[in-house]
MOPAC internal coordinates of N, CA, C and O (Angstrom, degrees):
PM7 1SCF
backbone

  N    0.0000 0     0.00 0     0.00 0    0    0    0
  C    1.4507 1     0.00 0     0.00 0    1    0    0
  C    1.5240 1   108.48 1     0.00 0    2    1    0
  O    1.2310 1   121.39 1   -40.44 1    3    2    1
  N    1.3345 1   114.95 1   139.56 1    3    2    1
  C    1.4591 1   120.86 1   177.73 1    5    3    2
  C    1.5181 1   108.46 1  -114.14 1    6    5    3
  O    1.2310 1   120.40 1   -49.87 1    7    6    5
  N    1.3079 1   116.84 1   130.13 1    7    6    5
  C    1.4627 1   122.14 1   177.95 1    9    7    6
  C    1.5238 1   108.56 1   -97.25 1   10    9    7
  O    1.2310 1   120.40 1   -51.40 1   11   10    9
  N    1.3288 1   116.84 1   128.60 1   11   10    9
  C    1.4623 1   121.61 1   179.81 1   13   11   10
  C    1.5233 1   108.92 1  -115.58 1   14   13   11
  O    1.2310 1   120.94 1   -38.05 1   15   14   13
  N    1.3201 1   115.80 1   141.95 1   15   14   13
  C    1.4571 1   120.86 1  -179.84 1   17   15   14
  C    1.5244 1   109.34 1  -104.61 1   18   17   15
  O    1.2310 1   120.32 1   -44.94 1   19   18   17
  N    1.3235 1   116.99 1   135.06 1   19   18   17
  C    1.4656 1   122.17 1   176.24 1   21   19   18
  C    1.5243 1   107.74 1   -78.47 1   22   21   19
  O    1.2310 1   121.17 1   -47.95 1   23   22   21
  N    1.3430 1   115.37 1   132.05 1   23   22   21
  C    1.4724 1   121.08 1  -177.28 1   25   23   22
  C    1.5178 1   110.83 1  -132.82 1   26   25   23
  O    1.2310 1   121.41 1   -21.78 1   27   26   25
  N    1.3095 1   114.92 1   158.22 1   27   26   25
  C    1.4562 1   121.77 1   175.25 1   29   27   26
  C    1.5221 1   108.89 1   -73.79 1   30   29   27
  O    1.2310 1   120.45 1   -52.41 1   31   30   29
  N    1.3487 1   116.75 1   127.59 1   31   30   29
  C    1.4647 1   122.37 1   176.38 1   33   31   30
  C    1.5251 1   105.76 1  -129.60 1   34   33   31
  O    1.2310 1   120.54 1   -82.48 1   35   34   33
  N    1.3090 1   116.58 1    97.52 1   35   34   33
  C    1.4612 1   120.43 1  -174.81 1   37   35   34
  C    1.5171 1   108.94 1    64.38 1   38   37   35
  O    1.2310 1   120.27 1    53.57 1   39   38   37
  N    1.3389 1   117.09 1  -126.43 1   39   38   37
  C    1.4657 1   121.30 1   178.39 1   41   39   38
  C    1.5308 1   111.74 1   -93.91 1   42   41   39
  O    1.2310 1   120.04 1  -172.34 1   43   42   41
  N    1.3183 1   117.52 1     7.66 1   43   42   41
  C    1.4656 1   121.98 1  -177.10 1   45   43   42
  C    1.5205 1   110.34 1  -118.51 1   46   45   43
  O    1.2310 1   121.31 1    -1.48 1   47   46   45
  N    1.3161 1   115.11 1   178.52 1   47   46   45
  C    1.4534 1   121.83 1   172.61 1   49   47   46
  C    1.5224 1   108.04 1  -113.54 1   50   49   47
  O    1.2310 1   120.29 1   -30.33 1   51   50   49
  N    1.3024 1   117.05 1   149.67 1   51   50   49
  C    1.4575 1   120.38 1   179.97 1   53   51   50
  C    1.5114 1   110.91 1  -156.11 1   54   53   51
  O    1.2310 1   121.14 1    -4.69 1   55   54   53
  N    1.3052 1   115.42 1   175.31 1   55   54   53
  C    1.4587 1   121.81 1   174.70 1   57   55   54
  C    1.5195 1   107.62 1  -121.68 1   58   57   55
  O    1.2310 1   120.95 1   -32.39 1   59   58   57
  N    1.3076 1   115.78 1   147.61 1   59   58   57
  C    1.4558 1   121.64 1   176.93 1   61   59   58
  C    1.5217 1   106.84 1  -103.49 1   62   61   59
  O    1.2310 1   120.81 1   -54.54 1   63   62   61
  N    1.3335 1   116.05 1   125.46 1   63   62   61
  C    1.4592 1   120.83 1  -179.68 1   65   63   62
  C    1.5255 1   109.54 1   -92.95 1   66   65   63
  O    1.2310 1   120.06 1   -49.54 1   67   66   65
  N    1.3248 1   117.48 1   130.46 1   67   66   65
  C    1.4684 1   120.08 1   178.95 1   69   67   66
  C    1.5311 1   111.94 1   -65.22 1   70   69   67
  O    1.2310 1   120.90 1   -23.69 1   71   70   69
  N    1.3378 1   115.88 1   156.31 1   71   70   69
  C    1.4662 1   121.54 1  -177.39 1   73   71   70
  C    1.5232 1   112.70 1   -55.35 1   74   73   71
  O    1.2310 1   119.92 1   138.67 1   75   74   73
  N    1.3284 1   117.75 1   -41.33 1   75   74   73
  C    1.4604 1   119.78 1  -177.73 1   77   75   74
  C    1.5249 1   111.51 1   -65.65 1   78   77   75
  O    1.2310 1   119.82 1   145.45 1   79   78   77
  N    1.3339 1   117.95 1   -34.55 1   79   78   77
  C    1.4640 1   121.81 1   177.47 1   81   79   78
  C    1.5296 1   110.21 1   -71.07 1   82   81   79
  O    1.2310 1   120.11 1   140.55 1   83   82   81
  N    1.3398 1   117.40 1   -39.45 1   83   82   81
  C    1.4641 1   121.04 1   176.48 1   85   83   82
  C    1.5310 1   110.46 1   -61.89 1   86   85   83
  O    1.2310 1   120.65 1   140.00 1   87   86   85
  N    1.3190 1   116.37 1   -40.00 1   87   86   85
  C    1.4656 1   120.43 1   178.51 1   89   87   86
  C    1.5300 1   110.36 1   -66.16 1   90   89   87
  O    1.2310 1   120.49 1   139.49 1   91   90   89
  N    1.3196 1   116.67 1   -40.51 1   91   90   89
  C    1.4686 1   120.65 1   179.92 1   93   91   90
  C    1.5282 1   110.94 1   -65.08 1   94   93   91
  O    1.2310 1   120.40 1   142.09 1   95   94   93
  N    1.3381 1   116.85 1   -37.91 1   95   94   93
  C    1.4703 1   121.62 1   177.77 1   97   95   94
  C    1.5302 1   111.78 1   -79.54 1   98   97   95
  O    1.2310 1   120.55 1   167.06 1   99   98   97
  N    1.3341 1   116.55 1   -12.94 1   99   98   97
  C    1.4660 1   122.64 1  -178.18 1  101   99   98
  C    1.5342 1   111.35 1    58.83 1  102  101   99
  O    1.2310 1   120.94 1  -131.50 1  103  102  101
  N    1.3394 1   115.81 1    48.50 1  103  102  101
  C    1.4643 1   121.72 1   178.84 1  105  103  102
  C    1.5249 1   109.52 1  -125.08 1  106  105  103
  O    1.2310 1   122.04 1   -19.84 1  107  106  105
  N    1.3379 1   113.69 1   160.16 1  107  106  105
  C    1.4593 1   119.73 1   178.74 1  109  107  106
  C    1.5307 1   108.46 1  -138.20 1  110  109  107
  O    1.2310 1   120.73 1    -1.37 1  111  110  109
  N    1.3080 1   116.21 1   178.63 1  111  110  109
  C    1.4589 1   122.62 1  -179.66 1  113  111  110
  C    1.5313 1   110.50 1   -54.46 1  114  113  111
  O    1.2310 1   120.31 1   -51.95 1  115  114  113
  N    1.3164 1   117.02 1   128.05 1  115  114  113
  C    1.4617 1   122.14 1   178.43 1  117  115  114
  C    1.5164 1   114.15 1    96.62 1  118  117  115
  O    1.2310 1   119.53 1   165.29 1  119  118  117
  N    1.3512 1   118.50 1   -14.71 1  119  118  117
  C    1.4627 1   121.06 1   177.37 1  121  119  118
  C    1.5275 1   110.11 1   -72.54 1  122  121  119
  O    1.2310 1   121.02 1   -21.28 1  123  122  121
  N    1.3245 1   115.65 1   158.72 1  123  122  121
  C    1.4621 1   121.06 1   177.45 1  125  123  122
  C    1.5200 1   110.45 1   -98.07 1  126  125  123
  O    1.2310 1   121.11 1   -36.91 1  127  126  125
  N    1.3177 1   115.47 1   143.09 1  127  126  125
  C    1.4557 1   122.19 1   171.10 1  129  127  126
  C    1.5212 1   107.07 1  -118.83 1  130  129  127
  O    1.2310 1   120.58 1   -28.95 1  131  130  129
  N    1.3240 1   116.50 1   151.05 1  131  130  129
  C    1.4586 1   121.94 1  -178.39 1  133  131  130
  C    1.5189 1   109.06 1  -120.03 1  134  133  131
  O    1.2310 1   120.67 1   -43.18 1  135  134  133
  N    1.3076 1   116.33 1   136.82 1  135  134  133
  C    1.4531 1   123.37 1   176.85 1  137  135  134
  C    1.5203 1   106.85 1  -100.81 1  138  137  135
  O    1.2310 1   120.53 1   -65.45 1  139  138  137
  N    1.3313 1   116.59 1   114.55 1  139  138  137
  C    1.4559 1   122.18 1  -173.51 1  141  139  138
  C    1.5195 1   109.23 1  -116.19 1  142  141  139
  O    1.2310 1   120.78 1   -46.73 1  143  142  141
  N    1.3365 1   116.11 1   133.27 1  143  142  141
  C    1.4585 1   120.19 1   176.27 1  145  143  142
  C    1.5221 1   109.09 1   -79.24 1  146  145  143
  O    1.2310 1   120.52 1   -47.69 1  147  146  145
  N    1.3196 1   116.62 1   132.31 1  147  146  145
  C    1.4606 1   121.72 1   179.86 1  149  147  146
  C    1.5309 1   109.83 1   -90.04 1  150  149  147
  O    1.2310 1   119.96 1   -19.40 1  151  150  149
  N    1.3282 1   117.69 1   160.60 1  151  150  149
  C    1.4681 1   120.32 1  -178.54 1  153  151  150
  C    1.5317 1   114.42 1   -57.57 1  154  153  151
  O    1.2310 1   120.30 1   152.10 1  155  154  153
  N    1.3345 1   117.03 1   -27.90 1  155  154  153
  C    1.4691 1   119.50 1  -179.53 1  157  155  154
  C    1.5286 1   112.57 1   -86.50 1  158  157  155
  O    1.2310 1   120.26 1  -172.27 1  159  158  157
  N    1.3460 1   117.11 1     7.73 1  159  158  157
  C    1.4703 1   120.80 1   177.39 1  161  159  158
  C    1.5095 1   114.19 1    92.90 1  162  161  159
  O    1.2310 1   119.81 1   178.26 1  163  162  161
  N    1.3247 1   117.97 1    -1.74 1  163  162  161
  C    1.4582 1   121.53 1   178.41 1  165  163  162
  C    1.5184 1   110.90 1   -82.52 1  166  165  163
  O    1.2310 1   120.93 1     3.81 1  167  166  165
  N    1.3107 1   115.83 1  -176.19 1  167  166  165
  C    1.4581 1   121.77 1   178.64 1  169  167  166
  C    1.5266 1   109.04 1  -127.07 1  170  169  167
  O    1.2310 1   121.09 1   -32.71 1  171  170  169
  N    1.3337 1   115.52 1   147.29 1  171  170  169
  C    1.4571 1   121.65 1  -179.45 1  173  171  170
  C    1.5227 1   108.04 1  -131.38 1  174  173  171
  O    1.2310 1   120.27 1   -45.53 1  175  174  173
  N    1.3286 1   117.10 1   134.47 1  175  174  173
  C    1.4594 1   122.16 1   174.90 1  177  175  174
  C    1.5260 1   107.08 1   -97.45 1  178  177  175
  O    1.2310 1   120.66 1   -53.03 1  179  178  177
  N    1.3273 1   116.34 1   126.97 1  179  178  177
  C    1.4561 1   120.25 1  -177.64 1  181  179  178
  C    1.5269 1   110.50 1  -142.73 1  182  181  179
  O    1.2310 1   119.85 1   -31.87 1  183  182  181
  N    1.3316 1   117.89 1   148.13 1  183  182  181
  C    1.4633 1   120.24 1   175.46 1  185  183  182
  C    1.5267 1   112.00 1   -82.50 1  186  185  183
  O    1.2310 1   120.00 1   174.88 1  187  186  185
  N    1.3348 1   117.61 1    -5.12 1  187  186  185
  C    1.4613 1   121.82 1  -176.30 1  189  187  186
  C    1.5144 1   111.14 1   -95.34 1  190  189  187
  O    1.2310 1   120.42 1   -50.71 1  191  190  189
  N    1.3296 1   116.81 1   129.29 1  191  190  189
  C    1.4631 1   123.30 1  -179.44 1  193  191  190
  C    1.5267 1   108.89 1   -74.65 1  194  193  191
  O    1.2310 1   119.59 1   -64.93 1  195  194  193
  N    1.3428 1   118.40 1   115.07 1  195  194  193
  C    1.4646 1   120.44 1  -177.88 1  197  195  194
  C    1.5306 1   113.00 1   -63.81 1  198  197  195
  O    1.2310 1   119.53 1   148.01 1  199  198  197
  N    1.3202 1   118.50 1   -31.99 1  199  198  197
  C    1.4678 1   121.12 1   178.32 1  201  199  198
  C    1.5285 1   110.47 1   -66.86 1  202  201  199
  O    1.2310 1   120.39 1   138.33 1  203  202  201
  N    1.3312 1   116.85 1   -41.67 1  203  202  201
  C    1.4550 1   120.71 1   177.91 1  205  203  202
  C    1.5228 1   110.08 1   -63.66 1  206  205  203
  O    1.2310 1   120.39 1   140.75 1  207  206  205
  N    1.3212 1   116.85 1   -39.25 1  207  206  205
  C    1.4627 1   121.38 1   178.27 1  209  207  206
  C    1.5259 1   110.78 1   -61.35 1  210  209  207
  O    1.2310 1   120.04 1   137.27 1  211  210  209
  N    1.3216 1   117.53 1   -42.73 1  211  210  209
  C    1.4710 1   120.81 1   178.45 1  213  211  210
  C    1.5229 1   110.60 1   -64.47 1  214  213  211
  O    1.2310 1   120.00 1   139.48 1  215  214  213
  N    1.3325 1   117.60 1   -40.52 1  215  214  213
  C    1.4629 1   121.39 1   178.85 1  217  215  214
  C    1.5257 1   110.95 1   -64.83 1  218  217  215
  O    1.2310 1   120.22 1   140.24 1  219  218  217
  N    1.3253 1   117.18 1   -39.76 1  219  218  217
  C    1.4615 1   120.25 1   178.98 1  221  219  218
  C    1.5275 1   111.43 1   -67.04 1  222  221  219
  O    1.2310 1   120.16 1   142.21 1  223  222  221
  N    1.3263 1   117.30 1   -37.79 1  223  222  221
  C    1.4670 1   120.07 1   176.97 1  225  223  222
  C    1.5212 1   110.20 1   -62.13 1  226  225  223
  O    1.2310 1   120.57 1   136.00 1  227  226  225
  N    1.3355 1   116.51 1   -44.00 1  227  226  225
  C    1.4679 1   120.43 1   178.98 1  229  227  226
  C    1.5311 1   110.41 1   -63.37 1  230  229  227
  O    1.2310 1   120.20 1   139.70 1  231  230  229
  N    1.3287 1   117.23 1   -40.30 1  231  230  229
  C    1.4622 1   120.68 1   179.53 1  233  231  230
  C    1.5253 1   110.68 1   -64.73 1  234  233  231
  O    1.2310 1   120.39 1   136.98 1  235  234  233
  N    1.3334 1   116.86 1   -43.02 1  235  234  233
  C    1.4693 1   119.84 1   179.06 1  237  235  234
  C    1.5258 1   111.37 1   -63.00 1  238  237  235
  O    1.2310 1   120.45 1   138.85 1  239  238  237
  N    1.3358 1   116.75 1   -41.15 1  239  238  237
  C    1.4665 1   120.32 1   177.86 1  241  239  238
  C    1.5286 1   110.30 1   -61.35 1  242  241  239
  O    1.2310 1   120.42 1   136.45 1  243  242  241
  N    1.3338 1   116.79 1   -43.55 1  243  242  241
  C    1.4616 1   121.11 1   178.62 1  245  243  242
  C    1.5189 1   111.62 1   -64.33 1  246  245  243
  O    1.2310 1   120.59 1   139.10 1  247  246  245
  N    1.3285 1   116.48 1   -40.90 1  247  246  245
  C    1.4614 1   120.06 1   179.14 1  249  247  246
  C    1.5287 1   110.86 1   -65.57 1  250  249  247
  O    1.2310 1   120.22 1   142.33 1  251  250  249
  N    1.3218 1   117.18 1   -37.67 1  251  250  249
  C    1.4691 1   119.96 1   177.78 1  253  251  250
  C    1.5258 1   110.74 1   -67.52 1  254  253  251
  O    1.2310 1   120.63 1   138.90 1  255  254  253
  N    1.3198 1   116.40 1   -41.10 1  255  254  253
  C    1.4620 1   121.06 1  -177.92 1  257  255  254
  C    1.5308 1   111.45 1   -66.94 1  258  257  255
  O    1.2310 1   120.41 1   140.90 1  259  258  257
  N    1.3235 1   116.81 1   -39.10 1  259  258  257
  C    1.4698 1   121.25 1  -176.46 1  261  259  258
  C    1.5281 1   111.73 1  -109.84 1  262  261  259
  O    1.2310 1   120.88 1  -147.09 1  263  262  261
  N    1.3189 1   115.92 1    32.91 1  263  262  261
  C    1.4697 1   121.89 1  -176.85 1  265  263  262
  C    1.5270 1   112.06 1   -55.34 1  266  265  263
  O    1.2310 1   120.45 1   133.12 1  267  266  265
  N    1.3262 1   116.75 1   -46.88 1  267  266  265
  C    1.4770 1   119.92 1  -177.20 1  269  267  266
  C    1.5349 1   111.59 1   -66.02 1  270  269  267
  O    1.2310 1   120.18 1   138.22 1  271  270  269
  N    1.3211 1   117.26 1   -41.78 1  271  270  269
  C    1.4590 1   120.48 1   179.00 1  273  271  270
  C    1.5287 1   110.49 1   -64.41 1  274  273  271
  O    1.2310 1   120.17 1   137.60 1  275  274  273
  N    1.3195 1   117.28 1   -42.40 1  275  274  273
  C    1.4679 1   120.62 1   179.24 1  277  275  274
  C    1.5198 1   111.08 1   -65.75 1  278  277  275
  O    1.2310 1   120.51 1   144.85 1  279  278  277
  N    1.3183 1   116.64 1   -35.15 1  279  278  277
  C    1.4709 1   120.92 1   177.91 1  281  279  278
  C    1.5244 1   110.33 1   -63.91 1  282  281  279
  O    1.2310 1   120.30 1   138.09 1  283  282  281
  N    1.3398 1   117.02 1   -41.91 1  283  282  281
  C    1.4671 1   121.31 1   178.32 1  285  283  282
  C    1.5324 1   111.13 1   -67.09 1  286  285  283
  O    1.2310 1   120.52 1   139.43 1  287  286  285
  N    1.3143 1   116.61 1   -40.57 1  287  286  285
  C    1.4718 1   120.29 1   179.83 1  289  287  286
  C    1.5350 1   112.35 1   -66.56 1  290  289  287
  O    1.2310 1   120.51 1   152.87 1  291  290  289
  N    1.3226 1   116.62 1   -27.13 1  291  290  289
  C    1.4648 1   120.95 1  -178.20 1  293  291  290
  C    1.5255 1   112.35 1   -75.93 1  294  293  291
  O    1.2310 1   119.91 1   167.43 1  295  294  293
  N    1.3349 1   117.77 1   -12.57 1  295  294  293
  C    1.4785 1   120.65 1  -179.12 1  297  295  294
  C    1.5026 1   111.87 1   -70.08 1  298  297  295
  O    1.2310 1   120.10 1   180.00 1  299  298  297

């Protein structure tokens, strides 16, 4: 478990992530992080956009459903 302290950052509040946590998340300065609510009511910080993930799942389902048509169109 990592404990983070809330600090004043300009006119806002923020948390500073330690280097080892940034490396584990594979993020750098300027990258976006997303705060996602989990089914049990908790929160998760992730570098992956949940909306993009939902769109990709829908695209994969469509590609699987219309695989033969897409194969013909690719010729």
